[in-house]
C-alpha positions as CSV (number, residue, x, y, z in Angstrom):
1,M,41.4,30.4,66.2
2,N,37.8,31.8,65.9
3,A,35.5,29.8,68.1
4,I,31.9,30.3,68.9
5,K,31.3,31.4,72.3
6,P,28.1,31.8,74.2
7,D,26.9,34.7,76.1
8,S,26.4,35.1,79.9
9,T,23.1,33.0,79.8
10,G,24.6,30.3,77.7
11,T,22.9,31.2,74.6
12,Y,24.8,31.1,71.2
13,N,23.7,33.8,68.6
14,L,24.8,33.4,65.0
15,L,24.1,36.0,62.4
16,I,24.7,34.6,58.8
17,S,24.6,37.2,56.0
18,F,25.2,37.0,52.3
19,K,25.6,40.3,50.5
20,G,24.6,38.9,47.2
21,N,25.7,38.5,43.6
22,D,24.5,38.5,40.0
23,T,22.7,35.0,40.6
24,F,21.4,35.4,44.2
25,K,19.9,38.2,46.2
26,K,21.3,39.1,49.6
27,A,20.1,37.1,52.6
28,K,20.3,37.3,56.2
29,K,19.5,34.7,58.9
30,N,19.8,34.7,62.8
31,I,20.2,31.5,64.5
32,V,19.8,31.2,68.4
33,F,20.4,28.0,70.4
34,K,21.7,26.7,73.6
35,D,24.1,23.9,74.2
36,V,22.7,20.7,75.7
37,D,23.9,17.2,76.4
38,I,22.3,14.0,76.5
39,R,23.8,11.4,78.8
40,A,22.5,8.0,77.9
41,K,23.2,4.6,79.2
42,L,22.0,1.0,79.0
43,I,20.7,-0.6,82.4
44,T,19.7,-4.0,83.2
45,K,17.2,-4.4,86.0
46,D,15.5,-7.7,86.8
47,S,16.6,-9.2,83.4
48,V,14.9,-6.2,81.6
49,N,17.0,-3.8,79.6
50,Y,16.2,-0.2,80.0
51,I,17.6,2.8,78.4
52,S,18.2,5.8,80.7
53,A,18.8,9.2,79.5
54,T,19.3,12.6,81.2
55,L,19.1,15.9,79.4
56,I,21.6,18.4,80.9
57,N,22.0,22.1,80.0
58,T,25.9,22.3,79.5
59,A,26.0,26.1,80.4
60,T,24.5,25.9,83.9
61,N,25.0,22.0,84.3
62,T,21.4,21.6,85.4
63,P,18.7,19.0,84.1
64,I,16.2,20.1,81.7
65,T,12.6,19.2,82.4
66,G,9.6,18.8,80.1
67,E,11.4,18.1,76.9
68,S,10.4,15.2,74.8
69,L,13.0,12.7,74.0
70,N,12.6,9.9,71.4
71,I,14.2,6.5,71.9
72,Q,14.9,4.6,68.6
73,V,17.0,1.8,67.1
74,Q,19.3,2.9,64.1
75,R,18.2,1.2,60.8
76,L,19.1,1.8,57.2
77,F,16.2,3.6,56.0
78,K,14.0,4.6,58.8
79,P,14.8,4.2,62.7
80,L,12.8,1.8,64.7
81,K,10.9,3.7,67.5
82,I,11.0,2.1,70.9
83,G,8.8,3.2,73.9
84,N,5.9,5.8,73.9
85,E,5.4,8.5,71.2
86,F,6.3,11.3,73.7
87,N,8.9,10.6,76.5
88,Y,9.1,13.7,78.6
89,T,11.9,14.3,81.0
90,N,10.9,14.4,84.6
91,E,12.2,16.8,87.4
92,N,15.7,15.4,87.1
93,G,15.8,15.7,83.4
94,A,15.6,12.1,83.0
95,I,13.7,9.3,81.3
96,F,13.7,5.5,81.8
97,I,12.4,3.4,78.8
98,P,12.4,-0.5,78.8
99,I,13.7,-2.1,75.5
100,D,11.9,-4.9,74.0
101,N,13.6,-8.2,73.4
102,G,14.1,-9.7,70.0
103,I,15.5,-6.6,68.1
104,P,17.8,-7.8,65.4
105,G,21.3,-6.4,65.2
106,M,24.6,-7.1,63.5
107,D,26.5,-9.6,65.9
108,G,23.8,-9.0,68.4
109,N,24.7,-5.2,68.7
110,I,22.3,-2.5,68.3
111,A,22.7,1.2,68.2
112,I,20.1,3.0,70.3
113,E,19.5,6.6,69.6
114,V,18.1,9.1,72.1
115,V,17.0,12.1,70.1
116,L,15.7,15.6,71.2
117,N,13.8,16.7,68.1
118,E,13.5,20.2,66.8
119,S,13.5,21.9,70.2
120,D,13.0,25.6,69.9
121,D,15.9,26.2,72.4
122,F,18.2,23.5,71.6
123,G,17.6,22.2,68.0
124,T,18.2,18.6,67.3
125,V,20.4,16.7,69.6
126,K,21.3,12.9,69.4
127,A,23.2,10.5,71.7
128,I,23.9,6.9,70.6
129,V,24.4,4.0,72.8
130,N,25.8,0.8,71.5
131,A,24.0,-2.1,73.3
132,P,25.1,-5.8,72.9
133,I,21.2,-6.9,73.7
134,G,20.0,-7.6,70.2
135,V,19.4,-10.8,68.4
136,P,22.3,-11.8,66.1
137,I,21.2,-11.7,62.5
138,V,21.6,-14.9,60.6
139,D,23.0,-14.6,57.1
140,E,20.6,-16.3,54.8
141,S,22.2,-15.2,51.6
142,T,22.4,-17.6,48.7
143,F,24.9,-15.4,46.9
144,N,27.7,-18.3,46.9
145,E,25.3,-21.0,46.0
146,R,24.0,-22.0,42.6
147,T,20.8,-20.3,42.2
148,M,18.7,-18.6,39.5
149,W,19.5,-15.2,40.8
150,S,23.2,-15.8,41.4
151,P,25.9,-14.2,39.4
152,R,27.0,-15.7,36.0
153,N,29.7,-17.8,37.3
154,K,27.2,-19.4,39.9
155,T,24.6,-20.5,37.3
156,P,22.8,-23.7,38.3
157,L,24.4,-26.8,36.6
158,F,21.1,-28.0,35.0
159,L,20.8,-24.6,33.3
160,L,24.4,-25.2,31.9
161,I,24.1,-28.9,30.9
162,F,20.5,-29.1,29.5
163,P,20.4,-26.2,27.2
164,N,23.8,-26.9,25.8
165,L,23.0,-30.7,25.1
166,L,19.9,-29.4,23.2
167,I,22.1,-27.0,21.1
168,F,24.6,-29.6,20.4
169,G,22.0,-32.2,19.6
170,I,20.2,-29.9,17.1
171,W,23.4,-28.8,15.5
172,G,24.5,-32.3,15.3
173,L,21.2,-33.5,13.5
174,I,21.4,-30.5,11.0
175,I,25.1,-31.5,10.3
176,Y,24.2,-35.1,9.8
177,L,21.3,-34.3,7.5
178,I,23.6,-31.8,5.4
179,T,26.1,-34.6,5.0
180,N,23.4,-37.1,4.0
181,L,22.3,-34.7,1.4
182,F,25.8,-34.4,0.0
183,K,26.0,-38.3,-0.2
184,I,22.6,-38.6,-2.0
185,S,23.7,-35.9,-4.4
186,K,27.0,-37.6,-5.2
187,S,25.4,-41.1,-5.5
188,K,22.9,-40.0,-8.3
189,I,25.7,-38.7,-10.5
């Protein structure tokens, strides 16, 4: 099995080339990166929740100092940032960031991401910690109720009854008038 292996300094060197064809010209790209690990965990101290993360170079098993880590909560469109804009690792390669109370999450669980963004040496690295410290989301959906924006089978009753009464009343009046016209036309003969 062909596996990517680092050199003696723990650096991965990848050379990707394409010889070209009728549609595309030839291309070549060299990618150099090092393997890194983010070890993140949730800590509660004095009833305040903190996220603790350590950035470790896996080749030498040493902490990496001076790199900026972003702490954020996973969301559907854009993550919710927590802490300062720049959270640099200390001499132990660690950061310690408090987490605000009141962050909503499904069943009270929030997924906290610790991200090393676009580092020249390491690229983008992400660690996810599932934390049961969020506020449970209350489902306020009116999908199963009879509302104006519900599906067809959940139409409000007054919208079913009132227009149908009007329609039947008008057609009943028209039929009544037509039958009276026939009675009048037959009585004159």
